N, C-alpha and C positions, 0 to 999 in steps of 0.2 A: 724535418725542418731544423734549421740551425737557429740558435738563439738570436743571431743577427737578423735573420729573415723575420722572425716573430717580432723582434723589436721594431723593425722597419714597418711591418704591417700594423702593429699597434700604434706606432707614431703617426702613420698616414691615415688610419681610421679615425684617430682622435683629431687630427688636423682637418679631415674632411667634415667631421661633425661640427667642429668649431666654425669652419667656413660656412657650412650650411646654416648654422644658427645666426651667423652674422648677416648672411643674405636675407634670411627671414626677418631679422630685426630691421635692416635697412629698407627692405621692401615695404614693411609696415610703415616706417617713417616716411618713405616716398609717397605711399598712398595717402597718408595724413597730409603731407604737403600739397599733393595734387588736389585734395578735397578743399584745403584752405585756399589754394589758388583759384579754384572754381568759384567758391563762395565770394572771395574778394573781387574777382572779375565781374561776377553777376551784380554785386553791390555797386561797383564802379559804373558798369553799363547802365544800371537802373538810375543811378544818380545823374549820369550824363544825359540820359534820355529825359528825365524829369525836369532838367534844367535846359533842355533843347540845345545841348552841346554836341557837336559832331567831332570835336577834337579838344585836346587839353595838353598844355606843355608845362613841364617842370624845368628846372635848370638843366637836368640831365637827359630827359626823355620826352618824346612826343607820343601822345596816345590818340589814335583815330578810331572812331566808332564806325564799323563797316557792317552793312547788312547785305546778305547774298540770298537771292531767292533760288530755289531749286525745285525739281519735281520729284515726288516720291510715290511709288505704287502702293496703294492701300487695298486694292482689290484686283489681284492679278487676272482673275477670270474675266472680269469686265474689261480690263485694259486689253487683254488678248483679243476679245471680240471686237473692240473698237479699232485696234491695230489692223485686224483682218478686214474690217469694213472700209478702212481707209486705204486698202491695198498695199500695206506695208509689211507683208508677211515675213520679209527678210529680218525683221526685228525679233521674230519668235521662232524658237525651235521647240524643245520641250519646255523651255522657260524663256522669258523675255531677255534679250540681250540688253541689259540695263545701261551699259555705257552708251551704246548707239541710241537706245530709246531715249535716254535723258537728253542727248544732243538734239534729237528731233522734237521731243516734247517741249524742251526749253525754247527752241526756235519757233514752234507753233504758238506757244504762249506769248512770246515776244512779238511775233508778227500779227497774231489775230486775237490774243487774249483768251483763246480756247485752251481747255485742258482735255486730255484723253479721259474717257470714262475710267473709273477705277483709280484715278490719281488725285493728288491734291498738291498745292504749293506749300513749301516749307521755307521759312526764312531762318537762317542761322546768323548769329551775331558773334563777332569776335573783336578783339582789340589788336590793332597793329601797333607795336611799340618799337620806336626807333631811338637809338642813343643819339644825343645831340653833341656828345663829346667824342673826340677822335680816340681817346685812350680807353674808352669804355666799350666792352663787347656789346653787340646788339642783342636785345632781349625781345623775344616774341612770345605771344600768348594767344591761345584759342579757347573758345568755349564750345 
């Protein structure tokens, strides 16, 4: 090996270690910011709910509290038995086709109020944040 090759390898290994350390640092900072965002959003959602507010506006943004109900499988075995009893075997192979199942389960819930056995409803809440000024980029947040 020539001295130039060793110098290059040394340079790039040091550069790689520096970049990896920077990534680790910023990943930690990003995780901290995400945690702060989640706590702040939860506090805001709780405050809006306790004051019966569905939306809130500032000079620059509009905040809307949105609730979305979904179906979640909590006991796959029971759900499979119920699916088969309802003659919907196309939803099940070795496992439940969760995308198609959710569509049918949510439709059943909406039309009849019934749930498949082995499922429960889950409500997720998030804030929709829209910029009210044209020169500001839109900001979105989910919990």
